[in-house]
PyMOL commands that place a pseudoatom at each C-alpha (Angstrom):
pseudoatom trace, name=CA, resn=MET, resi=1, chain=A, elem=C, hetatm=0, pos=[131.024, 79.800, 89.520]
pseudoatom trace, name=CA, resn=ASP, resi=2, chain=A, elem=C, hetatm=0, pos=[131.536, 79.292, 93.208]
pseudoatom trace, name=CA, resn=PHE, resi=3, chain=A, elem=C, hetatm=0, pos=[128.925, 78.989, 95.941]
pseudoatom trace, name=CA, resn=LEU, resi=4, chain=A, elem=C, hetatm=0, pos=[129.187, 82.624, 97.060]
pseudoatom trace, name=CA, resn=GLU, resi=5, chain=A, elem=C, hetatm=0, pos=[128.675, 83.969, 93.527]
pseudoatom trace, name=CA, resn=LEU, resi=6, chain=A, elem=C, hetatm=0, pos=[125.657, 81.710, 93.062]
pseudoatom trace, name=CA, resn=LYS, resi=7, chain=A, elem=C, hetatm=0, pos=[124.193, 82.818, 96.402]
pseudoatom trace, name=CA, resn=ILE, resi=8, chain=A, elem=C, hetatm=0, pos=[124.636, 86.501, 95.487]
pseudoatom trace, name=CA, resn=MET, resi=9, chain=A, elem=C, hetatm=0, pos=[122.970, 85.945, 92.101]
pseudoatom trace, name=CA, resn=ASN, resi=10, chain=A, elem=C, hetatm=0, pos=[120.009, 84.203, 93.741]
pseudoatom trace, name=CA, resn=GLN, resi=11, chain=A, elem=C, hetatm=0, pos=[119.671, 87.012, 96.274]
pseudoatom trace, name=CA, resn=ASP, resi=12, chain=A, elem=C, hetatm=0, pos=[119.733, 89.624, 93.489]
pseudoatom trace, name=CA, resn=ASN, resi=13, chain=A, elem=C, hetatm=0, pos=[117.005, 87.730, 91.609]
pseudoatom trace, name=CA, resn=HIS, resi=14, chain=A, elem=C, hetatm=0, pos=[114.870, 87.560, 94.761]
pseudoatom trace, name=CA, resn=THR, resi=15, chain=A, elem=C, hetatm=0, pos=[115.374, 91.287, 95.353]
pseudoatom trace, name=CA, resn=ASP, resi=16, chain=A, elem=C, hetatm=0, pos=[114.370, 92.065, 91.762]
pseudoatom trace, name=CA, resn=GLU, resi=17, chain=A, elem=C, hetatm=0, pos=[111.218, 89.958, 92.171]
pseudoatom trace, name=CA, resn=LYS, resi=18, chain=A, elem=C, hetatm=0, pos=[110.285, 91.759, 95.397]
pseudoatom trace, name=CA, resn=ASN, resi=19, chain=A, elem=C, hetatm=0, pos=[110.940, 95.165, 93.819]
pseudoatom trace, name=CA, resn=GLY, resi=20, chain=A, elem=C, hetatm=0, pos=[108.736, 94.243, 90.876]
pseudoatom trace, name=CA, resn=GLU, resi=21, chain=A, elem=C, hetatm=0, pos=[106.016, 93.037, 93.230]
pseudoatom trace, name=CA, resn=PHE, resi=22, chain=A, elem=C, hetatm=0, pos=[106.219, 96.292, 95.215]
pseudoatom trace, name=CA, resn=TYR, resi=23, chain=A, elem=C, hetatm=0, pos=[105.991, 98.403, 92.050]
pseudoatom trace, name=CA, resn=GLU, resi=24, chain=A, elem=C, hetatm=0, pos=[103.042, 96.378, 90.727]
pseudoatom trace, name=CA, resn=ASN, resi=25, chain=A, elem=C, hetatm=0, pos=[101.151, 96.649, 94.030]
pseudoatom trace, name=CA, resn=CYS, resi=26, chain=A, elem=C, hetatm=0, pos=[101.742, 100.401, 94.146]
pseudoatom trace, name=CA, resn=ALA, resi=27, chain=A, elem=C, hetatm=0, pos=[100.472, 100.804, 90.592]
pseudoatom trace, name=CA, resn=ILE, resi=28, chain=A, elem=C, hetatm=0, pos=[97.298, 98.898, 91.502]
pseudoatom trace, name=CA, resn=TYR, resi=29, chain=A, elem=C, hetatm=0, pos=[96.806, 101.058, 94.601]
pseudoatom trace, name=CA, resn=PHE, resi=30, chain=A, elem=C, hetatm=0, pos=[97.332, 104.309, 92.672]
pseudoatom trace, name=CA, resn=GLU, resi=31, chain=A, elem=C, hetatm=0, pos=[94.859, 103.147, 90.016]
pseudoatom trace, name=CA, resn=PHE, resi=32, chain=A, elem=C, hetatm=0, pos=[92.313, 102.352, 92.747]
pseudoatom trace, name=CA, resn=LEU, resi=33, chain=A, elem=C, hetatm=0, pos=[92.755, 105.825, 94.241]
pseudoatom trace, name=CA, resn=ARG, resi=34, chain=A, elem=C, hetatm=0, pos=[92.448, 107.465, 90.832]
pseudoatom trace, name=CA, resn=LYS, resi=35, chain=A, elem=C, hetatm=0, pos=[89.203, 105.631, 90.065]
pseudoatom trace, name=CA, resn=LYS, resi=36, chain=A, elem=C, hetatm=0, pos=[87.768, 106.645, 93.455]
pseudoatom trace, name=CA, resn=GLY, resi=37, chain=A, elem=C, hetatm=0, pos=[88.908, 110.254, 93.048]
pseudoatom trace, name=CA, resn=ARG, resi=38, chain=A, elem=C, hetatm=0, pos=[90.948, 110.034, 96.245]
pseudoatom trace, name=CA, resn=THR, resi=39, chain=A, elem=C, hetatm=0, pos=[94.516, 110.791, 97.265]
pseudoatom trace, name=CA, resn=ASP, resi=40, chain=A, elem=C, hetatm=0, pos=[96.893, 109.323, 99.808]
pseudoatom trace, name=CA, resn=TYR, resi=41, chain=A, elem=C, hetatm=0, pos=[99.628, 111.909, 100.139]
pseudoatom trace, name=CA, resn=ASN, resi=42, chain=A, elem=C, hetatm=0, pos=[101.410, 110.058, 102.952]
pseudoatom trace, name=CA, resn=PHE, resi=43, chain=A, elem=C, hetatm=0, pos=[101.718, 106.946, 100.815]
pseudoatom trace, name=CA, resn=GLU, resi=44, chain=A, elem=C, hetatm=0, pos=[102.732, 108.974, 97.765]
pseudoatom trace, name=CA, resn=ASP, resi=45, chain=A, elem=C, hetatm=0, pos=[105.520, 110.620, 99.767]
pseudoatom trace, name=CA, resn=GLU, resi=46, chain=A, elem=C, hetatm=0, pos=[106.843, 107.233, 100.874]
pseudoatom trace, name=CA, resn=TYR, resi=47, chain=A, elem=C, hetatm=0, pos=[106.495, 105.808, 97.364]
pseudoatom trace, name=CA, resn=TYR, resi=48, chain=A, elem=C, hetatm=0, pos=[108.401, 108.608, 95.652]
pseudoatom trace, name=CA, resn=PHE, resi=49, chain=A, elem=C, hetatm=0, pos=[111.054, 108.522, 98.378]
pseudoatom trace, name=CA, resn=THR, resi=50, chain=A, elem=C, hetatm=0, pos=[111.475, 104.728, 98.102]
pseudoatom trace, name=CA, resn=MET, resi=51, chain=A, elem=C, hetatm=0, pos=[111.334, 104.183, 94.330]
pseudoatom trace, name=CA, resn=PRO, resi=52, chain=A, elem=C, hetatm=0, pos=[114.703, 105.773, 93.470]
pseudoatom trace, name=CA, resn=ALA, resi=53, chain=A, elem=C, hetatm=0, pos=[116.417, 103.516, 96.007]
pseudoatom trace, name=CA, resn=ILE, resi=54, chain=A, elem=C, hetatm=0, pos=[114.710, 100.441, 94.586]
pseudoatom trace, name=CA, resn=SER, resi=55, chain=A, elem=C, hetatm=0, pos=[115.241, 101.432, 90.956]
pseudoatom trace, name=CA, resn=SER, resi=56, chain=A, elem=C, hetatm=0, pos=[118.959, 102.034, 91.320]
pseudoatom trace, name=CA, resn=HIS, resi=57, chain=A, elem=C, hetatm=0, pos=[119.651, 98.682, 92.996]
for i in range(1, 57): cmd.bond("trace and resi %d" % i, "trace and resi %d" % (i + 1))
show_as sticks, trace
zoom trace
């Protein structure tokens, strides 16, 4: 494996970690809203727009 392949693999792993962190934080936020009986439609719009792009990477 050459340096470039290793660098790409490390970048992909970092991206996967960040995507997982984003998803986890969103789940916590949505749970908080649900428990409070509140909504955040602006955030929901951004979330549902962003998730397909993250999930398909």
